[in-house]
C-alpha positions in Angstrom: 45.1 31.2 1.2 41.7 31.8 2.2 40.6 32.0 5.9 37.3 30.3 7.0 35.6 31.8 9.9 32.5 31.0 11.5 30.0 33.3 12.9 27.9 32.4 15.9 24.3 33.1 15.6 23.0 35.9 18.2 21.7 34.5 21.2 17.8 35.1 21.2 16.3 36.6 24.2 13.1 35.2 25.3 10.3 37.6 24.9 8.8 39.1 27.8 5.6 40.8 28.6 5.5 43.8 31.0 3.2 42.7 34.0 1.4 46.0 34.0 0.4 45.4 30.3 -0.5 41.8 30.9 -3.0 43.0 33.7 -4.8 45.3 31.3 -5.6 42.5 28.8 -9.1 41.4 28.8 -9.3 37.7 29.5 -11.4 36.9 26.4 -8.7 38.3 24.2 -6.4 35.5 25.7 -8.9 32.7 24.5 -7.3 31.1 21.5 -9.0 27.8 21.8 -10.8 26.0 19.1 -13.2 23.2 19.0 -12.6 20.2 16.6 -15.4 18.3 15.3 -14.6 15.1 13.1 -18.0 14.4 11.1 -18.6 10.6 9.8 -21.0 10.0 7.3 -21.9 6.4 6.2 -22.6 6.7 2.5 -25.2 4.2 1.5 -26.0 5.8 -1.7 -24.6 6.5 -5.2 -23.8 10.0 -6.6 -24.1 11.4 -3.2 -23.4 15.2 -2.7 -22.5 16.9 0.7 -21.5 20.6 1.7 -21.3 22.6 4.8 -22.8 26.0 5.2 -20.9 28.7 6.8 -24.1 29.1 9.2 -23.1 26.0 11.1 -22.6 26.4 14.8 -21.6 25.0 18.0 -24.4 26.1 20.5 -24.3 25.9 24.2 -27.3 24.2 25.8 -27.3 26.4 28.6 -26.2 29.9 27.7 -26.9 29.9 24.0 -23.2 31.0 23.5 -22.0 30.0 19.7 -18.9 28.5 18.5 -18.5 30.0 14.9 -17.3 27.7 12.2 -13.7 28.9 11.5 -12.5 26.4 8.7 -13.7 23.0 7.2 -11.4 20.5 5.6 -12.4 17.8 3.2 -15.8 19.3 2.5 -16.9 22.2 0.2 -18.8 25.2 1.5 -22.3 26.0 0.0 -23.0 26.7 -2.7 -20.6 24.2 -4.1 -20.5 20.6 -3.4 -18.5 17.5 -2.7 -19.0 14.0 -4.3 -18.8 11.3 -1.9 -17.4 8.1 -3.2 -20.2 5.5 -3.8 -21.2 3.5 -0.7 -18.0 4.5 1.1 -17.8 6.1 4.5 -16.8 9.7 4.4 -15.1 12.2 7.0 -14.5 15.8 7.4 -13.3 18.1 10.1 -14.8 21.4 11.2 -13.0 23.8 13.3 -14.9 26.2 15.5 -14.2 29.2 17.8 -14.0 28.2 21.5 -17.0 27.9 23.9 -17.2 29.4 27.3 -15.3 27.2 29.9 -18.6 27.1 31.6 -20.3 25.0 28.7 -20.9 21.4 29.6 -23.1 20.3 26.8 -23.6 21.8 23.3 -25.1 21.2 20.1 -23.6 21.1 16.6 -26.5 22.9 14.4 -26.2 23.8 10.7 -29.1 26.4 10.1 -29.7 26.6 6.4 -32.7 28.1 4.5 -33.8 24.7 3.0 -34.3 21.2 4.2 -31.6 19.0 5.1 -29.3 20.8 7.4 -27.9 18.5 10.1 -28.4 18.8 14.0 -26.2 16.7 16.5 -27.7 17.4 19.8 -26.3 17.1 23.5 -22.7 16.6 22.8 -20.9 16.5 26.2 -17.9 18.6 26.7 -14.6 17.1 27.1 -11.2 18.6 28.1 -9.6 18.2 24.7 -12.3 20.0 22.5 -12.0 17.2 20.1 -15.2 15.3 19.2 -16.4 12.8 16.7 -19.9 12.7 15.5 -21.9 10.5 13.3 -24.0 12.1 10.7 -27.1 10.4 9.6 
C-alpha cells in the first residue's frame, strides 16, 4: 500500500529593505511612472498609411524636460508603415517615460526630418497620467 503525504509549501517572508540602504537611493531612481497617451485618428481617406517615429516626446512646457517614447502599440515604428482601414477611425497607444512631478502642462511632439510630424500642444496634466488625444 502506498502512503500519500502532503508537503506544505514554505512560508515566504516579505522582502525587506535595510533603512540605511533605502536612505542612500536617489529619488529619481525610484520613479517608475509611465505616461500613457491614447491617440485617436479619424481616417477619412482610402489607403492611408501611418507610423510613429522614435523621436516622439512629451515636452514639459515650463522646464523643457522630456518624456521619452518607451513603447508603441497598434502602430509601426518608422521606417515601416501601418495601413489604416479605409474611412475608419483608428487608435494606437504610446507609452512614455515619466514627466517631473512639477509638470502641469506638456506637448506631444513628433520630431521628424520631413513634413507631417504631429504636435498636440498644451495637454493638461492629470493624476493618472493617462491621456486621450485626437490627431488631425
